[in-house]
MDTraj code that builds the backbone (N, CA, C; nanometers):
import mdtraj as md
import numpy as np

residues = "MET HIS ARG LEU GLY ARG TRP LEU THR THR VAL GLY ARG PRO ALA GLN SER VAL GLU ALA PHE GLN ASP ARG LEU GLY TYR THR PHE SER ASP ARG GLY LEU LEU ILE GLN ALA LEU LYS HIS ARG SER TYR VAL TYR SER VAL ASP GLN ASN SER ILE THR SER ASN GLU ARG LEU GLU PHE LEU GLY ASP ALA VAL LEU ASP LEU ILE VAL THR GLU CYS LEU TYR ARG ARG PHE GLN GLU LYS ARG GLU GLY ASP LEU THR GLN VAL LYS SER LEU LEU VAL SER LYS VAL VAL LEU ALA GLN ARG GLY ARG GLU ILE GLY LEU GLY ASP HIS LEU LEU LEU SER LYS GLU GLU ASP GLY ALA GLY GLY ARG ASP ARG THR SER ILE ILE GLY ASP ALA PHE GLU ALA VAL LEU GLY ALA ILE TYR LEU ASP GLY GLY LEU LYS ALA ALA GLU ARG PHE VAL GLN SER SER LEU MET GLY".split()
xyz = np.array([
    [8.4375, -8.4060, -4.3328],
    [8.4468, -8.3215, -4.4200],
    [8.4586, -8.1810, -4.3343],
    [8.5587, -8.1002, -4.3960],
    [8.5584, -7.9565, -4.3247],
    [8.4405, -7.8971, -4.3301],
    [8.3911, -7.8294, -4.2352],
    [8.2623, -7.7372, -4.2303],
    [8.2188, -7.6618, -4.3617],
    [8.3479, -7.6022, -4.4229],
    [8.3279, -7.5113, -4.5380],
    [8.2958, -7.6106, -4.6643],
    [8.3563, -7.7172, -4.6547],
    [8.3270, -7.8111, -4.7698],
    [8.1840, -7.8872, -4.7448],
    [8.1562, -7.8995, -4.6415],
    [8.0122, -7.9337, -4.5893],
    [7.9214, -7.8288, -4.6408],
    [7.9621, -7.7252, -4.6333],
    [7.8589, -7.6017, -4.6715],
    [7.8467, -7.6011, -4.7989],
    [7.9571, -7.5913, -4.8617],
    [7.9611, -7.5934, -5.0173],
    [7.8890, -7.7010, -5.0740],
    [7.9095, -7.8200, -5.0349],
    [7.8299, -7.9241, -5.0600],
    [7.6538, -7.9147, -5.0688],
    [7.6292, -7.8435, -4.9531],
    [7.4909, -7.8365, -4.8949],
    [7.4365, -7.7294, -5.0178],
    [7.4708, -7.6324, -5.0435],
    [7.4438, -7.5305, -5.1101],
    [7.4871, -7.5397, -5.2645],
    [7.5571, -7.6316, -5.3014],
    [7.5900, -7.6959, -5.4191],
    [7.6707, -7.5726, -5.4813],
    [7.7646, -7.4881, -5.4285],
    [7.8240, -7.3789, -5.4803],
    [7.9848, -7.4044, -5.4831],
    [8.0436, -7.3633, -5.5940],
    [8.1793, -7.3886, -5.5765],
    [8.2519, -7.2953, -5.5042],
    [8.3723, -7.3534, -5.4425],
    [8.4614, -7.2353, -5.3734],
    [8.4892, -7.1213, -5.4036],
    [8.4672, -7.0830, -5.5567],
    [8.4974, -6.9626, -5.6035],
    [8.3682, -6.8654, -5.5789],
    [8.2448, -6.9240, -5.5351],
    [8.1283, -6.8508, -5.5170],
    [8.1588, -6.7753, -5.3533],
    [8.2320, -6.8654, -5.2673],
    [8.2578, -6.7956, -5.1570],
    [8.3446, -6.6804, -5.1679],
    [8.4581, -6.7189, -5.2390],
    [8.5386, -6.6079, -5.2617],
    [8.4850, -6.4785, -5.3370],
    [8.3936, -6.5115, -5.4129],
    [8.3174, -6.3971, -5.4933],
    [8.2420, -6.3217, -5.4198],
    [8.1722, -6.3811, -5.3101],
    [8.0843, -6.3435, -5.2097],
    [8.1747, -6.2525, -5.1141],
    [8.2916, -6.2931, -5.0849],
    [8.3621, -6.2048, -4.9836],
    [8.4001, -6.1044, -5.0467],
    [8.4278, -6.1211, -5.1730],
    [8.4898, -5.9928, -5.2648],
    [8.3728, -5.8721, -5.2674],
    [8.2341, -5.9046, -5.2820],
    [8.1374, -5.8535, -5.2920],
    [8.1001, -5.7817, -5.1586],
    [8.1557, -5.8531, -5.0164],
    [8.1301, -5.8001, -4.8744],
    [8.2418, -5.6832, -4.8888],
    [8.3793, -5.6848, -4.9370],
    [8.4609, -5.6123, -4.9414],
    [8.5535, -5.6606, -4.8067],
    [8.5482, -5.7996, -4.7650],
    [8.6062, -5.8458, -4.6660],
    [8.6451, -5.9854, -4.6864],
    [8.7585, -6.0123, -4.6465],
    [8.8005, -6.1709, -4.6234],
    [8.8043, -6.2244, -4.4927],
    [8.7572, -6.3199, -4.4764],
    [8.7358, -6.3781, -4.3357],
    [8.8762, -6.4484, -4.2866],
    [8.9181, -6.4440, -4.1758],
    [9.0513, -6.5334, -4.1472],
    [8.9559, -6.6614, -4.1030],
    [8.8446, -6.6486, -4.0261],
    [8.7601, -6.7493, -3.9719],
    [8.6525, -6.7677, -4.0609],
    [8.6691, -6.8521, -4.1633],
    [8.5489, -6.8699, -4.2560],
    [8.4118, -6.9276, -4.1658],
    [8.4384, -6.9969, -4.0765],
    [8.3328, -7.0484, -3.9877],
    [8.2311, -6.9270, -3.9410],
    [8.2779, -6.8222, -3.8986],
    [8.2049, -6.7005, -3.8915],
    [8.1092, -6.6789, -3.9930],
    [8.1731, -6.6727, -4.1036],
    [8.1008, -6.6466, -4.2236],
    [7.9953, -6.7355, -4.2506],
    [8.0063, -6.8744, -4.2332],
    [7.8891, -6.9759, -4.2436],
    [7.7848, -6.9584, -4.1494],
    [7.8305, -6.9172, -4.0305],
    [7.7290, -6.9187, -3.9156],
    [7.6424, -6.7944, -3.9399],
    [7.7067, -6.6995, -4.0010],
    [7.6260, -6.5620, -4.0094],
    [7.5272, -6.6130, -4.1401],
    [7.5553, -6.7046, -4.2144],
    [7.4604, -6.7289, -4.3397],
    [7.3495, -6.8241, -4.2817],
    [7.3782, -6.8959, -4.1738],
    [7.2725, -6.9966, -4.1352],
    [7.1507, -6.9466, -4.0597],
    [7.0283, -6.9604, -4.1372],
    [6.9072, -6.9335, -4.0987],
    [6.8852, -7.0357, -3.9900],
    [6.7692, -7.0000, -3.9138],
    [6.7319, -7.0897, -3.7937],
    [6.6700, -7.1955, -3.8506],
    [6.5917, -7.1932, -3.9648],
    [6.5359, -7.3026, -4.0432],
    [6.6053, -7.3962, -4.0889],
    [6.7207, -7.3804, -4.1241],
    [6.8450, -7.4700, -4.1858],
    [6.8887, -7.5511, -4.0450],
    [6.9193, -7.4570, -3.9449],
    [6.9807, -7.5098, -3.8246],
    [6.8743, -7.6187, -3.7675],
    [6.7560, -7.5946, -3.7455],
    [6.6500, -7.6598, -3.6766],
    [6.6279, -7.7894, -3.7768],
    [6.6542, -7.7805, -3.9014],
    [6.6297, -7.8898, -3.9882],
    [6.7323, -7.9887, -3.9775],
    [6.8459, -7.9576, -3.9240],
    [6.9525, -8.0305, -3.9136],
    [6.9646, -8.0972, -3.7584],
    [6.9391, -7.9845, -3.6776],
    [6.9712, -8.0240, -3.5326],
    [6.8706, -7.9553, -3.4512],
    [6.7733, -7.9777, -3.4026],
    [6.6524, -7.8816, -3.3283],
    [6.7147, -7.8204, -3.2095],
    [6.8225, -7.8793, -3.1536],
    [6.8729, -7.8317, -3.0337],
    [7.0101, -7.7294, -3.0249],
    [7.0237, -7.7182, -3.1483],
    [7.1443, -7.6426, -3.1891],
    [7.1258, -7.4750, -3.1492],
    [7.2382, -7.3952, -3.1279],
    [7.2137, -7.2773, -3.1356],
    [7.3021, -7.2138, -3.2241],
    [7.3483, -7.2870, -3.3407],
    [7.4636, -7.2389, -3.4338],
    [7.3914, -7.1586, -3.5659],
    [7.2691, -7.1101, -3.5356],
    [7.2178, -7.0205, -3.6288],
    [7.2695, -6.8830, -3.6361],
    [7.2459, -6.8004, -3.6948],
    [7.2826, -6.6631, -3.7134],
    [7.2284, -6.5775, -3.6306],
    [7.1580, -6.6234, -3.5278],
    [7.0888, -6.5234, -3.4359],
    [7.1742, -6.4602, -3.3452],
    [7.2623, -6.5378, -3.2842],
    [7.3514, -6.4570, -3.1930],
    [7.4413, -6.3740, -3.2583],
    [7.4793, -6.3799, -3.3923],
    [7.5521, -6.3092, -3.4613],
    [7.4764, -6.1717, -3.5028],
    [7.3705, -6.1972, -3.5316],
    [7.2627, -6.0867, -3.5587],
    [7.2437, -5.9949, -3.4487],
    [7.2422, -6.0572, -3.3156],
    [7.2249, -5.9831, -3.2000],
    [7.3227, -5.8778, -3.1641],
    [7.4764, -5.9465, -3.1769],
    [7.5876, -5.8674, -3.1981],
    [7.6040, -5.7685, -3.3109],
    [7.5516, -5.8033, -3.4258],
    [7.5736, -5.7026, -3.5231],
    [7.4806, -5.6075, -3.5185],
    [7.3410, -5.6231, -3.4671],
    [7.2799, -5.5093, -3.4317],
    [7.3406, -5.4046, -3.3493],
    [7.3896, -5.4396, -3.2476],
    [7.4644, -5.3454, -3.1425],
    [7.5823, -5.2884, -3.2354],
    [7.6548, -5.3364, -3.2856],
    [7.7779, -5.3007, -3.3529],
    [7.7108, -5.1883, -3.4864],
    [7.6174, -5.2341, -3.5481],
    [7.5600, -5.1434, -3.6356],
    [7.5270, -5.0099, -3.5677],
    [7.4504, -5.0233, -3.4643],
    [7.4071, -4.9050, -3.3849],
    [7.5188, -4.8057, -3.3655],
    [7.6271, -4.8658, -3.2994],
    [7.7368, -4.7919, -3.2601],
    [7.7783, -4.7093, -3.3814],
    [7.8202, -4.7811, -3.4998],
    [7.8797, -4.7397, -3.6102],
    [7.8121, -4.6162, -3.6736],
    [7.6896, -4.6579, -3.7018],
    [7.5907, -4.5437, -3.7478],
    [7.5538, -4.4336, -3.6623],
    [7.5395, -4.4297, -3.5282],
    [7.5304, -4.3261, -3.4380],
    [7.6429, -4.2481, -3.4553],
    [7.7591, -4.3265, -3.4366],
    [7.8928, -4.2295, -3.4347],
    [7.9207, -4.1574, -3.5735],
    [7.8921, -4.2404, -3.6750],
    [7.8966, -4.1549, -3.8197],
    [7.7944, -4.0319, -3.8217],
    [7.6948, -4.0601, -3.7787],
    [7.5904, -3.9585, -3.7991],
    [7.6179, -3.8293, -3.6981],
    [7.6652, -3.8499, -3.5732],
    [7.7185, -3.7664, -3.4973],
    [7.8266, -3.6732, -3.5357],
    [7.9108, -3.7277, -3.6074],
    [8.0400, -3.6568, -3.6702],
    [8.0126, -3.5784, -3.8039],
    [7.8873, -3.6555, -3.8703],
    [7.8820, -3.5978, -3.9978],
    [7.7704, -3.4719, -3.9904],
    [7.6806, -3.4791, -3.8985],
    [7.5727, -3.3955, -3.8970],
    [7.5769, -3.3372, -3.7721],
    [7.6929, -3.2407, -3.7510],
    [7.7032, -3.1740, -3.6134],
    [7.6204, -3.0710, -3.5741],
    [7.5370, -3.0367, -3.6965],
    [7.4271, -2.9218, -3.6590],
    [7.2930, -2.9688, -3.6358],
    [7.2840, -3.1067, -3.6519],
    [7.1519, -3.1889, -3.6305],
    [7.1225, -3.1976, -3.4864],
    [6.9980, -3.2003, -3.4572],
    [6.9596, -3.2130, -3.3134],
    [6.9327, -3.3773, -3.2812],
    [6.9547, -3.4097, -3.1587],
    [6.9243, -3.5598, -3.1191],
    [6.8064, -3.6048, -3.2069],
    [6.7033, -3.5615, -3.2156],
    [6.5672, -3.6117, -3.2456],
    [6.6011, -3.6467, -3.3924],
    [6.6684, -3.5476, -3.4660],
    [6.6681, -3.5542, -3.5968],
    [6.8045, -3.6863, -3.6401],
    [6.8756, -3.6858, -3.5673],
    [6.9914, -3.7744, -3.5961],
    [6.9056, -3.9117, -3.5444],
    [6.8303, -3.9446, -3.4697],
    [6.7504, -4.0380, -3.4255],
    [6.6720, -4.1003, -3.5554],
    [6.5931, -4.0092, -3.6307],
    [6.5245, -4.0396, -3.7214],
    [6.5896, -4.0982, -3.8315],
    [6.7139, -4.0290, -3.8609],
    [6.7861, -4.0786, -3.9653],
    [6.8440, -4.2025, -3.9570],
    [6.8889, -4.2246, -3.8085],
    [6.9437, -4.3505, -3.7909],
    [6.8520, -4.4768, -3.8049],
    [6.7249, -4.4267, -3.7510],
    [6.6042, -4.5240, -3.7750],
    [6.5811, -4.5757, -3.9174],
    [6.6043, -4.4914, -4.0074],
    [6.5900, -4.5061, -4.1659],
    [6.6889, -4.6004, -4.1978],
    [6.8246, -4.5715, -4.1671],
    [6.9404, -4.6218, -4.2236],
    [6.9643, -4.7800, -4.1608],
    [6.9168, -4.8036, -4.0509],
    [6.9282, -4.9331, -3.9829],
    [6.7941, -5.0103, -3.9952],
    [6.6894, -4.9735, -4.0644],
    [6.5500, -5.0467, -4.0752],
    [6.5848, -5.1746, -4.1492],
    [6.5051, -5.2701, -4.1264],
    [6.5324, -5.3936, -4.1987],
    [6.4903, -5.3904, -4.3619],
    [6.4069, -5.2560, -4.3899],
    [6.4027, -5.2551, -4.5295],
    [6.5347, -5.2061, -4.5930],
    [6.6113, -5.1080, -4.5411],
    [6.7315, -5.0715, -4.5800],
    [6.8310, -5.1908, -4.5742],
    [6.8471, -5.2464, -4.4761],
    [6.9293, -5.3614, -4.4544],
    [6.9164, -5.4625, -4.5642],
    [6.7916, -5.5176, -4.5617],
    [6.7603, -5.6073, -4.6663],
    [6.7993, -5.5592, -4.8199],
    [6.7636, -5.4272, -4.8597],
    [6.7952, -5.3654, -4.9799],
    [6.9547, -5.3791, -5.0117],
    [7.0538, -5.3285, -4.8948],
    [7.1890, -5.3533, -4.9123],
    [7.2170, -5.5027, -4.9176],
    [7.1717, -5.5962, -4.8413],
    [7.1888, -5.7435, -4.8562],
    [7.1558, -5.7911, -4.9976],
    [7.0463, -5.7455, -5.0692],
    [7.0258, -5.7912, -5.2080],
    [7.1346, -5.7498, -5.2965],
    [7.1827, -5.6259, -5.2832],
    [7.2780, -5.5639, -5.3710],
    [7.4086, -5.6479, -5.3538],
    [7.4334, -5.7041, -5.2444],
    [7.5610, -5.7927, -5.2201],
    [7.5401, -5.9478, -5.2587],
    [7.4081, -5.9759, -5.2951],
    [7.3858, -6.1210, -5.3156],
    [7.3438, -6.1962, -5.2195],
    [7.3408, -6.1346, -5.0785],
    [7.3223, -6.2250, -4.9630],
    [7.2139, -6.3179, -4.9479],
    [7.1131, -6.3121, -5.0261],
    [7.0050, -6.3952, -5.0358],
    [7.0449, -6.5470, -5.1021],
    [7.1124, -6.5244, -5.2034],
    [7.1863, -6.6396, -5.2780],
    [7.2655, -6.7345, -5.1842],
    [7.3369, -6.6676, -5.0787],
    [7.4066, -6.7455, -4.9925],
    [7.3518, -6.8159, -4.8811],
    [7.2376, -6.7853, -4.8378],
    [7.1673, -6.8202, -4.7041],
    [7.1608, -6.9609, -4.7116],
    [7.1769, -7.0122, -4.6099],
    [7.1491, -7.1503, -4.5716],
    [7.0062, -7.1605, -4.4994],
    [6.9237, -7.2112, -4.5874],
    [6.7955, -7.2249, -4.5485],
    [6.7358, -7.3647, -4.5499],
    [6.6361, -7.3899, -4.4806],
    [6.5665, -7.4943, -4.4801],
    [6.4916, -7.5170, -4.6204],
    [6.4863, -7.6325, -4.6654],
    [6.4028, -7.6635, -4.7987],
    [6.2490, -7.5944, -4.8139],
    [6.1849, -7.5949, -4.6982],
    [6.0723, -7.5355, -4.6797],
    [6.0872, -7.3659, -4.6835],
    [6.1498, -7.3398, -4.6124],
    [6.1894, -7.1845, -4.5982],
    [6.2307, -7.1324, -4.7423],
    [6.3146, -7.2037, -4.8162],
    [6.3582, -7.1540, -4.9354],
    [6.2282, -7.1725, -5.0324],
    [6.1590, -7.2806, -5.0194],
    [6.0422, -7.2957, -5.1133],
    [5.9274, -7.1954, -5.0743],
    [5.9441, -7.1366, -4.9790],
    [5.8350, -7.0163, -4.9238],
    [5.8958, -6.8742, -4.9549],
    [6.0066, -6.8780, -5.0358],
    [6.0548, -6.7320, -5.0845],
    [6.1538, -6.6694, -4.9595],
    [6.2059, -6.7450, -4.8934],
    [6.2925, -6.7135, -4.7983],
    [6.4071, -6.6152, -4.8322],
    [6.4597, -6.6569, -4.9251],
    [6.6066, -6.5977, -4.9905],
    [6.5728, -6.4455, -5.0178],
    [6.4418, -6.4130, -5.0390],
    [6.3893, -6.2734, -5.0749],
    [6.3232, -6.2189, -4.9861],
    [6.2981, -6.2581, -4.8412],
    [6.2344, -6.2180, -4.7420],
    [6.2988, -6.1129, -4.6758],
    [6.2354, -5.9859, -4.6724],
    [6.3047, -5.8548, -4.6165],
    [6.3684, -5.8909, -4.4485],
    [6.2822, -5.9669, -4.3668],
    [6.3325, -5.9712, -4.2413],
    [6.4521, -6.0710, -4.2547],
    [6.4450, -6.1751, -4.3261],
    [6.5548, -6.2603, -4.3107],
    [6.6778, -6.2205, -4.3793],
    [6.6766, -6.1413, -4.4790],
    [6.7948, -6.0736, -4.5459],
    [6.8599, -5.9720, -4.4310],
    [6.7623, -5.8959, -4.3973],
    [6.8062, -5.7737, -4.3138],
    [6.8859, -5.8338, -4.1738],
    [6.8186, -5.9674, -4.1159],
    [6.8887, -6.0140, -4.0215],
    [7.0335, -6.0745, -4.0426],
    [7.0313, -6.1298, -4.1652],
    [7.1613, -6.1867, -4.1977],
    [7.2617, -6.0783, -4.2305],
    [7.2171, -5.9570, -4.2959],
    [7.3053, -5.8586, -4.2958],
    [7.3702, -5.8166, -4.1492],
    [7.2815, -5.8113, -4.0578],
    [7.3371, -5.7811, -3.9076],
    [7.4297, -5.8812, -3.8795],
    [7.3904, -6.0087, -3.9106],
    [7.4923, -6.1564, -3.8658],
    [7.6197, -6.1244, -3.9168],
    [7.6140, -6.0914, -4.0430],
    [7.7419, -6.0858, -4.1416],
    [7.8405, -5.9643, -4.0662],
    [7.7698, -5.8439, -4.0373],
    [7.8400, -5.7592, -3.9778],
    [7.8978, -5.7902, -3.8481],
    [7.8063, -5.8637, -3.7439],
    [7.8742, -5.9158, -3.6403],
    [7.9839, -6.0502, -3.6742],
    [7.9579, -6.0820, -3.7763],
    [8.0701, -6.1884, -3.7930],
    [8.2004, -6.1031, -3.8196],
    [8.1786, -6.0052, -3.9148],
    [8.3058, -5.9200, -3.9444],
    [8.3542, -5.8738, -3.8272],
    [8.2892, -5.8037, -3.7351],
    [8.3509, -5.7330, -3.6289],
    [8.4063, -5.8569, -3.5306],
    [8.3554, -5.9885, -3.5271],
    [8.4505, -6.0809, -3.4367],
    [8.5668, -6.1224, -3.5054],
    [8.5707, -6.1109, -3.6466],
    [8.6957, -6.1614, -3.7314],
    [8.7772, -6.0679, -3.7452],
    [8.7583, -5.9263, -3.7597],
    [8.8346, -5.8251, -3.7848],
    [8.8365, -5.6954, -3.7135],
    [8.7665, -5.6979, -3.6107],
    [8.7272, -5.5716, -3.5199],
    [8.6638, -5.4844, -3.5629],
    [8.6512, -5.3723, -3.4876],
    [8.5737, -5.2543, -3.5149],
    [8.5982, -5.1828, -3.6438],
    [8.7122, -5.1742, -3.6724],
    [8.7702, -5.0984, -3.8024],
    [8.7323, -5.1667, -3.9261],
    [8.7153, -5.3178, -3.9171],
    [8.6670, -5.3820, -4.0372],
    [8.5303, -5.3607, -4.0639],
    [8.4749, -5.3647, -3.9387],
    [8.3094, -5.3568, -3.9351],
    [8.2684, -5.2091, -3.9850],
    [8.3574, -5.1119, -3.9674],
    [8.3308, -4.9759, -3.9843],
    [8.3290, -4.9667, -4.1457],
    [8.4669, -5.0347, -4.1767],
    [8.4804, -5.0224, -4.3280],
    [8.3419, -5.0872, -4.4185],
    [8.2883, -5.1862, -4.3633],
    [8.1907, -5.2677, -4.4142],
    [8.0620, -5.1808, -4.4019],
    [8.0301, -5.1183, -4.3046],
    [7.9033, -5.0334, -4.2814],
    [7.9107, -4.9062, -4.3562],
    [8.0273, -4.8467, -4.3978],
    [8.0794, -4.7385, -4.4732],
    [8.0597, -4.7649, -4.6172],
    [8.0994, -4.8788, -4.6783],
    [8.1056, -4.9227, -4.8081],
    [7.9483, -4.9629, -4.8554],
    [7.8784, -5.0305, -4.7567],
    [7.7805, -5.0977, -4.7936],
    [7.6286, -5.0033, -4.7629],
    [7.6420, -4.9451, -4.6420],
    [7.5232, -4.8841, -4.5999],
    [7.5444, -4.6900, -4.6002],
    [7.6568, -4.6480, -4.5941],
    [7.6584, -4.5263, -4.5472],
    [7.7158, -4.4467, -4.6906],
    [7.7911, -4.5050, -4.7705],
    [7.8315, -4.4651, -4.9158],
    [7.8812, -4.3311, -4.8970],
])
top = md.Topology()
chain = top.add_chain()
for i, resn in enumerate(residues, 1):
    res = top.add_residue(resn, chain, resSeq=i)
    for name in ("N", "CA", "C"):
        top.add_atom(name, md.element.get_by_symbol(name[0]), res)
traj = md.Trajectory(xyz[None], top)
């Protein structure tokens, strides 16, 4: 079975749900495997294959760096009268797990995460750290799939407003 079909079966969501989620992201993936990986929490991956590295953690690592670059450049250009310390404070607030999780909740990210049954039962779909990390992973996936401009558009629409 195709990976996307397996994912849809696992989470019990119709294909339209994936399309609707991409609409909420404002980005359509050429490689949907990247989106699927971005949504795979390590609890899910370990419950299937304990030796796998296919969770969203590597994409989160990349997404964190991409987010830092995009937000830093945006603040640098937008607030030319601000000092470095002031810009650092604003950036810290914008890229905090709390803010990322809030934005993730707004786009329904928690509803689409692949979690183990245990993590799901423990409230993982609404856990700030999990949603914030997944937000960064989705950004990393968008960056790999569509490049820096696509990532910038996503950050601008979902975070910078």
